[in-house]
KELO-937695 format. One record per residue (C-alpha): x, z, y. Coordinates in steps of 0.1 Angstrom, whole numbers, plus 5000, padded with zeros to 4 digits. Layout:
# residues N
<atom <X Z Y>>,
...
# end
This chain:
# residues 455
<atom <1226 3201 2276>>,
<atom <1189 3202 2266>>,
<atom <1183 3237 2248>>,
<atom <1222 3239 2227>>,
<atom <1234 3268 2236>>,
<atom <1272 3263 2250>>,
<atom <1282 3292 2274>>,
<atom <1267 3319 2257>>,
<atom <1279 3332 2221>>,
<atom <1265 3364 2205>>,
<atom <1276 3388 2230>>,
<atom <1273 3369 2268>>,
<atom <1299 3346 2277>>,
<atom <1336 3355 2270>>,
<atom <1367 3336 2271>>,
<atom <1403 3336 2287>>,
<atom <1401 3346 2321>>,
<atom <1411 3319 2349>>,
<atom <1402 3290 2320>>,
<atom <1369 3278 2310>>,
<atom <1344 3293 2308>>,
<atom <1356 3325 2323>>,
<atom <1359 3306 2357>>,
<atom <1348 3315 2392>>,
<atom <1336 3287 2391>>,
<atom <1313 3289 2366>>,
<atom <1306 3324 2376>>,
<atom <1290 3313 2412>>,
<atom <1270 3284 2392>>,
<atom <1256 3312 2366>>,
<atom <1252 3338 2397>>,
<atom <1228 3308 2412>>,
<atom <1211 3301 2380>>,
<atom <1207 3333 2370>>,
<atom <1191 3338 2403>>,
<atom <1173 3315 2403>>,
<atom <1155 3319 2365>>,
<atom <1149 3357 2375>>,
<atom <1138 3356 2408>>,
<atom <1100 3356 2409>>,
<atom <1076 3373 2425>>,
<atom <1075 3395 2463>>,
<atom <1107 3404 2472>>,
<atom <1129 3422 2471>>,
<atom <1148 3403 2444>>,
<atom <1176 3423 2434>>,
<atom <1206 3420 2405>>,
<atom <1230 3450 2398>>,
<atom <1266 3440 2386>>,
<atom <1290 3463 2369>>,
<atom <1326 3456 2356>>,
<atom <1354 3471 2339>>,
<atom <1389 3480 2343>>,
<atom <1400 3438 2339>>,
<atom <1423 3420 2367>>,
<atom <1400 3390 2364>>,
<atom <1373 3407 2375>>,
<atom <1383 3412 2410>>,
<atom <1379 3372 2403>>,
<atom <1347 3373 2388>>,
<atom <1324 3397 2406>>,
<atom <1324 3380 2442>>,
<atom <1315 3350 2422>>,
<atom <1289 3359 2406>>,
<atom <1279 3381 2440>>,
<atom <1280 3346 2462>>,
<atom <1264 3326 2431>>,
<atom <1231 3356 2432>>,
<atom <1233 3359 2471>>,
<atom <1230 3322 2476>>,
<atom <1201 3321 2449>>,
<atom <1181 3348 2478>>,
<atom <1191 3381 2456>>,
<atom <1206 3409 2474>>,
<atom <1231 3421 2449>>,
<atom <1241 3461 2444>>,
<atom <1281 3462 2435>>,
<atom <1286 3496 2411>>,
<atom <1320 3494 2402>>,
<atom <1336 3504 2370>>,
<atom <1310 3518 2351>>,
<atom <1299 3513 2313>>,
<atom <1278 3483 2300>>,
<atom <1251 3506 2292>>,
<atom <1252 3522 2330>>,
<atom <1246 3489 2336>>,
<atom <1211 3488 2315>>,
<atom <1200 3518 2327>>,
<atom <1204 3510 2362>>,
<atom <1189 3473 2358>>,
<atom <1157 3495 2349>>,
<atom <1149 3521 2368>>,
<atom <1161 3506 2402>>,
<atom <1140 3475 2392>>,
<atom <1157 3449 2396>>,
<atom <1156 3418 2380>>,
<atom <1183 3404 2365>>,
<atom <1216 3436 2353>>,
<atom <1254 3416 2351>>,
<atom <1282 3436 2332>>,
<atom <1319 3417 2337>>,
<atom <1331 3425 2304>>,
<atom <1352 3414 2273>>,
<atom <1344 3446 2253>>,
<atom <1374 3456 2227>>,
<atom <1390 3424 2236>>,
<atom <1427 3425 2256>>,
<atom <1428 3425 2294>>,
<atom <1435 3391 2294>>,
<atom <1401 3380 2280>>,
<atom <1365 3386 2297>>,
<atom <1335 3379 2297>>,
<atom <1299 3375 2314>>,
<atom <1269 3400 2300>>,
<atom <1234 3399 2313>>,
<atom <1201 3421 2310>>,
<atom <1166 3414 2317>>,
<atom <1148 3439 2339>>,
<atom <1137 3455 2312>>,
<atom <1173 3468 2306>>,
<atom <1176 3444 2274>>,
<atom <1203 3419 2265>>,
<atom <1186 3383 2270>>,
<atom <1171 3364 2238>>,
<atom <1192 3329 2227>>,
<atom <1157 3309 2245>>,
<atom <1165 3325 2280>>,
<atom <1202 3320 2277>>,
<atom <1197 3286 2265>>,
<atom <1171 3281 2301>>,
<atom <1199 3293 2325>>,
<atom <1224 3270 2308>>,
<atom <1203 3244 2315>>,
<atom <1194 3258 2351>>,
<atom <1234 3257 2355>>,
<atom <1240 3221 2340>>,
<atom <1211 3207 2367>>,
<atom <1220 3227 2403>>,
<atom <1229 3201 2431>>,
<atom <1213 3221 2459>>,
<atom <1180 3230 2438>>,
<atom <1171 3265 2439>>,
<atom <1192 3274 2467>>,
<atom <1177 3297 2490>>,
<atom <1169 3287 2528>>,
<atom <1196 3302 2555>>,
<atom <1170 3332 2559>>,
<atom <1161 3339 2533>>,
<atom <1200 3346 2517>>,
<atom <1205 3375 2498>>,
<atom <1223 3406 2505>>,
<atom <1255 3428 2490>>,
<atom <1260 3463 2494>>,
<atom <1279 3493 2473>>,
<atom <1259 3513 2455>>,
<atom <1277 3547 2458>>,
<atom <1257 3573 2436>>,
<atom <1260 3545 2405>>,
<atom <1279 3567 2379>>,
<atom <1263 3603 2387>>,
<atom <1226 3584 2382>>,
<atom <1242 3571 2351>>,
<atom <1258 3609 2342>>,
<atom <1223 3626 2346>>,
<atom <1205 3601 2322>>,
<atom <1225 3611 2288>>,
<atom <1226 3648 2297>>,
<atom <1195 3637 2298>>,
<atom <1193 3633 2265>>,
<atom <1207 3665 2248>>,
<atom <1190 3705 2254>>,
<atom <1188 3714 2285>>,
<atom <1207 3747 2275>>,
<atom <1235 3725 2256>>,
<atom <1266 3741 2265>>,
<atom <1300 3726 2255>>,
<atom <1322 3760 2265>>,
<atom <1349 3764 2238>>,
<atom <1349 3729 2227>>,
<atom <1381 3711 2229>>,
<atom <1375 3674 2231>>,
<atom <1400 3646 2236>>,
<atom <1388 3614 2251>>,
<atom <1405 3580 2251>>,
<atom <1387 3561 2274>>,
<atom <1409 3524 2267>>,
<atom <1417 3530 2303>>,
<atom <1385 3512 2306>>,
<atom <1350 3511 2321>>,
<atom <1340 3552 2317>>,
<atom <1381 3563 2321>>,
<atom <1364 3580 2352>>,
<atom <1328 3592 2338>>,
<atom <1337 3599 2305>>,
<atom <1358 3632 2311>>,
<atom <1336 3643 2342>>,
<atom <1304 3640 2321>>,
<atom <1325 3663 2292>>,
<atom <1339 3691 2319>>,
<atom <1300 3696 2336>>,
<atom <1292 3703 2306>>,
<atom <1314 3727 2294>>,
<atom <1339 3711 2274>>,
<atom <1376 3714 2277>>,
<atom <1390 3681 2282>>,
<atom <1423 3665 2273>>,
<atom <1423 3629 2289>>,
<atom <1439 3598 2270>>,
<atom <1436 3559 2287>>,
<atom <1424 3575 2324>>,
<atom <1447 3553 2340>>,
<atom <1435 3515 2343>>,
<atom <1461 3489 2366>>,
<atom <1448 3462 2354>>,
<atom <1463 3450 2324>>,
<atom <1462 3477 2300>>,
<atom <1423 3481 2292>>,
<atom <1421 3484 2250>>,
<atom <1462 3486 2246>>,
<atom <1469 3501 2222>>,
<atom <1444 3526 2228>>,
<atom <1406 3533 2226>>,
<atom <1385 3523 2193>>,
<atom <1399 3495 2177>>,
<atom <1433 3516 2179>>,
<atom <1429 3553 2177>>,
<atom <1462 3566 2161>>,
<atom <1471 3583 2191>>,
<atom <1436 3600 2198>>,
<atom <1439 3611 2159>>,
<atom <1479 3627 2169>>,
<atom <1470 3645 2200>>,
<atom <1433 3660 2183>>,
<atom <1457 3680 2158>>,
<atom <1484 3689 2183>>,
<atom <1456 3707 2202>>,
<atom <1440 3719 2180>>,
<atom <1406 3698 2190>>,
<atom <1373 3702 2182>>,
<atom <1363 3662 2183>>,
<atom <1382 3632 2190>>,
<atom <1362 3605 2215>>,
<atom <1375 3569 2216>>,
<atom <1357 3543 2233>>,
<atom <1363 3510 2241>>,
<atom <1366 3489 2269>>,
<atom <1325 3487 2284>>,
<atom <1325 3521 2263>>,
<atom <1291 3506 2245>>,
<atom <1308 3520 2214>>,
<atom <1326 3549 2201>>,
<atom <1351 3560 2170>>,
<atom <1350 3598 2168>>,
<atom <1379 3616 2147>>,
<atom <1369 3651 2134>>,
<atom <1394 3685 2139>>,
<atom <1413 3675 2110>>,
<atom <1423 3642 2129>>,
<atom <1402 3620 2105>>,
<atom <1382 3591 2113>>,
<atom <1340 3594 2115>>,
<atom <1330 3557 2122>>,
<atom <1300 3544 2132>>,
<atom <1282 3542 2096>>,
<atom <1291 3578 2094>>,
<atom <1269 3584 2130>>,
<atom <1244 3566 2118>>,
<atom <1238 3588 2086>>,
<atom <1247 3620 2103>>,
<atom <1223 3613 2132>>,
<atom <1196 3601 2103>>,
<atom <1195 3632 2089>>,
<atom <1193 3653 2115>>,
<atom <1163 3632 2133>>,
<atom <1144 3631 2097>>,
<atom <1146 3674 2097>>,
<atom <1130 3673 2131>>,
<atom <1109 3644 2122>>,
<atom <1126 3624 2150>>,
<atom <1133 3594 2130>>,
<atom <1108 3571 2131>>,
<atom <1100 3535 2108>>,
<atom <1117 3554 2077>>,
<atom <1146 3531 2079>>,
<atom <1178 3528 2100>>,
<atom <1192 3495 2113>>,
<atom <1227 3481 2104>>,
<atom <1248 3450 2098>>,
<atom <1258 3433 2067>>,
<atom <1293 3451 2073>>,
<atom <1280 3486 2068>>,
<atom <1293 3499 2040>>,
<atom <1271 3505 2007>>,
<atom <1283 3539 2008>>,
<atom <1260 3549 2037>>,
<atom <1232 3524 2019>>,
<atom <1232 3546 1989>>,
<atom <1231 3579 2004>>,
<atom <1202 3573 2028>>,
<atom <1186 3558 2004>>,
<atom <1193 3590 1985>>,
<atom <1170 3603 2018>>,
<atom <1143 3585 2008>>,
<atom <1154 3559 2039>>,
<atom <1160 3524 2040>>,
<atom <1188 3500 2053>>,
<atom <1178 3475 2071>>,
<atom <1209 3449 2073>>,
<atom <1214 3424 2102>>,
<atom <1239 3395 2114>>,
<atom <1268 3406 2123>>,
<atom <1262 3423 2169>>,
<atom <1240 3447 2180>>,
<atom <1213 3424 2196>>,
<atom <1209 3415 2158>>,
<atom <1203 3449 2150>>,
<atom <1185 3459 2179>>,
<atom <1155 3432 2168>>,
<atom <1158 3448 2138>>,
<atom <1147 3482 2154>>,
<atom <1122 3462 2182>>,
<atom <1109 3443 2153>>,
<atom <1101 3473 2127>>,
<atom <1094 3500 2148>>,
<atom <1128 3521 2145>>,
<atom <1145 3543 2170>>,
<atom <1185 3541 2151>>,
<atom <1203 3517 2140>>,
<atom <1240 3504 2146>>,
<atom <1272 3491 2138>>,
<atom <1299 3506 2112>>,
<atom <1326 3494 2147>>,
<atom <1308 3520 2166>>,
<atom <1279 3510 2185>>,
<atom <1252 3531 2176>>,
<atom <1212 3523 2190>>,
<atom <1190 3554 2199>>,
<atom <1162 3536 2218>>,
<atom <1146 3569 2226>>,
<atom <1175 3572 2249>>,
<atom <1185 3532 2255>>,
<atom <1181 3497 2255>>,
<atom <1223 3492 2239>>,
<atom <1248 3506 2226>>,
<atom <1261 3537 2240>>,
<atom <1291 3554 2233>>,
<atom <1288 3580 2254>>,
<atom <1253 3590 2241>>,
<atom <1261 3588 2206>>,
<atom <1294 3615 2211>>,
<atom <1268 3634 2229>>,
<atom <1243 3634 2204>>,
<atom <1270 3643 2173>>,
<atom <1289 3674 2199>>,
<atom <1250 3686 2205>>,
<atom <1246 3686 2162>>,
<atom <1280 3702 2162>>,
<atom <1269 3731 2187>>,
<atom <1237 3736 2175>>,
<atom <1248 3742 2134>>,
<atom <1279 3759 2142>>,
<atom <1296 3733 2120>>,
<atom <1328 3707 2125>>,
<atom <1325 3675 2125>>,
<atom <1344 3674 2095>>,
<atom <1315 3690 2077>>,
<atom <1290 3671 2093>>,
<atom <1300 3634 2085>>,
<atom <1323 3635 2054>>,
<atom <1292 3646 2028>>,
<atom <1288 3608 2014>>,
<atom <1318 3585 1996>>,
<atom <1326 3554 2006>>,
<atom <1328 3527 1986>>,
<atom <1366 3510 1993>>,
<atom <1364 3487 2022>>,
<atom <1390 3462 2030>>,
<atom <1388 3434 2063>>,
<atom <1411 3409 2073>>,
<atom <1411 3383 2099>>,
<atom <1423 3352 2093>>,
<atom <1437 3337 2127>>,
<atom <1429 3300 2141>>,
<atom <1400 3295 2115>>,
<atom <1368 3281 2121>>,
<atom <1331 3277 2109>>,
<atom <1344 3240 2097>>,
<atom <1372 3256 2078>>,
<atom <1344 3279 2056>>,
<atom <1328 3240 2047>>,
<atom <1358 3231 2027>>,
<atom <1354 3228 1995>>,
<atom <1387 3250 1985>>,
<atom <1372 3280 2005>>,
<atom <1337 3275 1990>>,
<atom <1349 3278 1953>>,
<atom <1372 3310 1958>>,
<atom <1344 3326 1980>>,
<atom <1322 3318 1944>>,
<atom <1349 3326 1925>>,
<atom <1358 3360 1939>>,
<atom <1315 3364 1944>>,
<atom <1314 3359 1904>>,
<atom <1344 3387 1894>>,
<atom <1324 3413 1918>>,
<atom <1292 3410 1908>>,
<atom <1270 3441 1911>>,
<atom <1305 3463 1914>>,
<atom <1310 3452 1946>>,
<atom <1301 3427 1978>>,
<atom <1321 3398 1997>>,
<atom <1317 3388 2029>>,
<atom <1332 3355 2051>>,
<atom <1320 3353 2085>>,
<atom <1330 3333 2119>>,
<atom <1337 3351 2148>>,
<atom <1312 3353 2172>>,
<atom <1339 3352 2204>>,
<atom <1374 3341 2191>>,
<atom <1391 3316 2168>>,
<atom <1389 3339 2137>>,
<atom <1376 3344 2106>>,
<atom <1367 3379 2089>>,
<atom <1370 3381 2049>>,
<atom <1356 3418 2038>>,
<atom <1360 3431 2005>>,
<atom <1342 3459 1989>>,
<atom <1342 3470 1956>>,
<atom <1336 3509 1936>>,
<atom <1372 3503 1921>>,
<atom <1395 3496 1947>>,
<atom <1419 3479 1926>>,
<atom <1392 3445 1925>>,
<atom <1392 3447 1961>>,
<atom <1433 3447 1966>>,
<atom <1430 3415 1939>>,
<atom <1403 3398 1955>>,
<atom <1408 3400 1992>>,
<atom <1442 3388 1993>>,
<atom <1436 3359 1970>>,
<atom <1410 3343 1995>>,
<atom <1427 3351 2029>>,
<atom <1453 3333 2014>>,
<atom <1427 3301 2006>>,
<atom <1413 3301 2041>>,
<atom <1444 3304 2059>>,
<atom <1458 3275 2036>>,
<atom <1428 3254 2045>>,
<atom <1425 3264 2083>>,
<atom <1460 3250 2084>>,
<atom <1453 3215 2066>>,
<atom <1421 3214 2089>>,
<atom <1446 3220 2127>>,
<atom <1467 3197 2108>>,
<atom <1441 3167 2100>>,
# end
């Protein structure tokens, strides 16, 4: 296998549950290999494992546990908890490695495994490649002696630890009393933590998506489907709506009018506040190529640069660390604030916004909608892959679209890192241009995808 990365994608390992690579056998081998890689120095060697609410978590969790125990690592199981909670616990419990079992915003049929190093950061490509190499070569090597096997136990206070950490990110005197908040947990990892946190801070909480059954995670709810949340905010006359995804590392907010406040608007809001308070580092904010040009122009008006990266919160974080920035994120709702966390955290971002609302006494609609977004449309072409984009007809269509938009807009065509989908985004100052350019481009890519499949 060498250094080629086959199992790991842009966000760990992901796939359909009980199909390669999301099988118990792969999870067992991954636990053994990761245990071998991270086991160093004097014992105890420790790993913390969390998960979301997918049915397949019951299969993958014990398989990973067996792998780590066989490598001589003690396992702490915390059950359903947001991905940023695992990143936090890995660091504060002095674990050698942390594991999150989740496929984020994907449907229940999928699952995934993300690894965190002892510093609470996601692993680099090089480390993932080395773990894959170890997985391919394990045949008794790296197994602990009988007396050195690890042990597994439940960590009962994990949720409380994470909640208290979130509370420490906002002023001690923050009181959300009188604030009506509708929170949609997507029947996912934050189904118990998010409502409890908001209640403890004084808010009146309306709960959605808090009855997981293993099969309903992200089903017509959460950050990828916020329509019900918008309706419930209006129905209850709420001040704020919070939609989390399956592992709660991203958030979409809804203002009191029922309007969406996406990751770009959250970044702009927090950047403005932190700039006024002298807390924003590096004179810039990091975001991906998907972020709206309106955000870039707004930040430029504040004297700030928008540093763009590849799609994926790990790449945003890499840019932040390289440039010494403390704020970054994605339009989709990953918001990374390195003063408080090592990964995107939907609840953390929501709390920061709620704190600004309470401190300034202004509704979210006024705070968030202070800049004009360029019209932007995104369509997914299913069945298309990277090879589709190499077809001459597709290349010509992309070039034609770019030429037509010129400096009045932009085109972004990219394969998904987690599924067989090509994402096509067109953005322009003139919405008519968007409506003309996007369908033509999508049609060509879809036709060429069929041609590739038939070849």
